[in-house]
C-alpha positions, 0 to 999 in steps of 0.5 A: 318404245313410244317415247321420244326426247325433248331436248330444247334443241329439238323444241327449237328446231321443230318450231323453226321447221314448222314455221318454215311449213307455215310459210310454204302454206301461205304461199299455197294459200296465196297463189291458190286463192288469187290464181283461179285455175280450173280444169275439168273435175274441179268444173264438175265439182263446182257444178254438183256442189250447187245441185239442190240435196235431192238432185246430188243425191240422184246423180251422185248414185251415178257419179263415182265418189261418195258425196261428203265432200260435195255437201261440205263444199255446198254448206261452204257456198251457202255461207260465202254466197257473196264469193265467186264459187271458184274461190269458195272451192279453193277454201274448201280444200285448203281447210283440211290442211290447216286442220292438220297443221292444227293437229301437228302443233297439238296432238303430233307435239304431245305424242312424239314432240315438237321436232316430229311435229315440225317435220310432219307439218313441213312435209304436209305443206310443201312435199310433192303434189300436197301443195297442188291437191290443197287448192284442188278443188276436189275431195283429196285434201279432206281425204288426206285430212280424215285418214291422217287424223285416223292414223294420229289418233290410232296412237292413242290406242297403241299406247293408252286405249280408251273409248273416246279414242275409238269413238274418234277413229270411228267417226274418222273412218266413217268421214273417210269412206264417204269422202272417196273410195280409197280413203276408205281403202286407206282406213281399211289399211289402218284397221289391218295394221292396227288389228295386227298390233292389238294381236301381239300386244293388247288382245284385250282391246280387239273386241273394241276393233270388231266394234269399231270396224263393225259400225264403220262396215254398217255405216257404209252399207247405204252406199254400198248398194249404190256402188254395186249399181256403178261397177258395170259403168266403171268397168265399161266407161272409165278412162284410166289406162292398164297398169304396166311396170312403168305405171307402178314406177310413175306411182314412186315418183309421183309422191317423192319427186318434185311435181312439175305438171299436174297429173290430169289423165293418164300421164307418167311421172318419170325417174328424177334424181331427187326422187331416187334420192328420197325413195333411198332416204326412206329406204335407209330410215325404215331400215335403220330405225326401228318404230312399229308405229312408224312402220305401220303407217308405212305399210297402211300406205302401201295397202292403197296401191297393192289393193288398187293394183290387184283389183285392177289387174283382176276386173277393170284398170281403175286406180290412179296415182292421185289415189295415193293421196289420201294415204300419203299423210301416213307416209310422212307422219311415219317418215318424221317419226323415223327422222326425228329419231336420227336427230342425234346423229347431226350430219345424216339429219341435216343431209336429209332435211337439206334434200327435203327442202330442195324438193319442197322449194323446187316444187313450190316454183313448179306450183307457183308456175302451174297455178299461173298458167292455169289461171291464165288458160282458164281466164282467157276460155271463160272470157272468151266463151263468154264474149261469143255466146254472152248471156241469156241464150239457149245452149244444147249440149250432146255430152253431159259433162261438158253441158254441167261445167258450162252452165255450173260455171263457165256459161252459167246465164244461159238456158242450157239443154243436154241430149245424149241420143237423136240430138238433132231431132231432139233439138228440132223438138225443143225448138218447138217449145213455147218457152223457147220460141219466146226466148227467140223471139225476144232475141236469144240466140241459139248454139250447139256444143259439140262434144263429138257425140253427133254426126254434124251432117245429120243436122243439115238432113234434120233442116238445122243450118249451123255455123261454128264459132271460133273461140280460145279453147285453153282449159287442157283436155276440155275439147268441144266445139261451138256451132250457132244455129241459124233459126 
């Protein structure tokens, strides 16, 4: 059931496809490291990962993500301390894609042949959204790696179960659940489909399944208590819009259509012709080709949005389409296996491959344009902020995320303070501090960053005079005003 032909023709095509995928990844790497565009969440990652570990643990308990990615990022910041931290962040995000490439040309090639390996790496390197998330300074590429590697090693348990494979799967699962909650959900999906397979085909391995699953649960128990403390905050403050039919449609085209914009908030992806064609191709492959392992990968992928949508409907909306990224490697490996089995039907095979390449090329062009514009916007705002505020000054904030991104990257050579209540009163008190008074006496200026959380009129009644400072605000979803406080 799991044997694949390995003819020289398939090897040659597979090598060619792998090389094309390598070209796409090199383009992604070059653009990612030379066009440094940042947005709100990436600035948060940069600031968070520069904190001392004790502060990371404290703040992480109030964040909505586990900490493994930030700890990985922090290690690389230490190693590459001579590089700009944003460049380090891009490198950290690219590493998992290269690791998947290594798995493709080794493990996937060994199990399924070079044609599947080449197709799979091509998909990882160029299919919709993956170029963008390969360089985004967030945890999604690492979540993608841990879940994808788990699915790849599950094949060993399908074929020839051994303790080594169970250990690798268990370790990858623990890493997955500590990287992103929905990579943990994807890992849960993999365990579900694996249990079904073992129950039907190899009941003697179910005891190892229970041991592996139990270890994964026990390893996550320390963070479960933190999740319970986060739930009320998520339900009252989370930003994701209610899930509708249009949202569900957007999920499909988010994965299958060439990305022409980076989705940051509640934007929806509209149906496209190419996305619709790709959807038909996926349905055709599932119907036309019978392969239990490949179908299990597709089911594991689908479990993620199903759980996300159901829980969102029962409680509060918290599933976003980018949370599909950790599981998408399962989808594309399954797709590659199914397409490989159609290789003998040359006409269909090359039609599908042509559609894939068209989607990849359009997506690549869009990726370059998106990154280039984001780089211009980020550089413009960075230069503008530093030209109007400079360094060595005192900056008060009324919104923690803005405070975090400014002190972590955009205006890091200043003293930052943040108050979330009685802001004008707290600023007045802070200005009496001897250390701040000394800085002011030495020429430091005082600024207030207004994120919209204080009535500006309250400053007048508190004796503080504000003068608004104009600057070029270009980073998307990053809105605030700057005032100089007259001393």
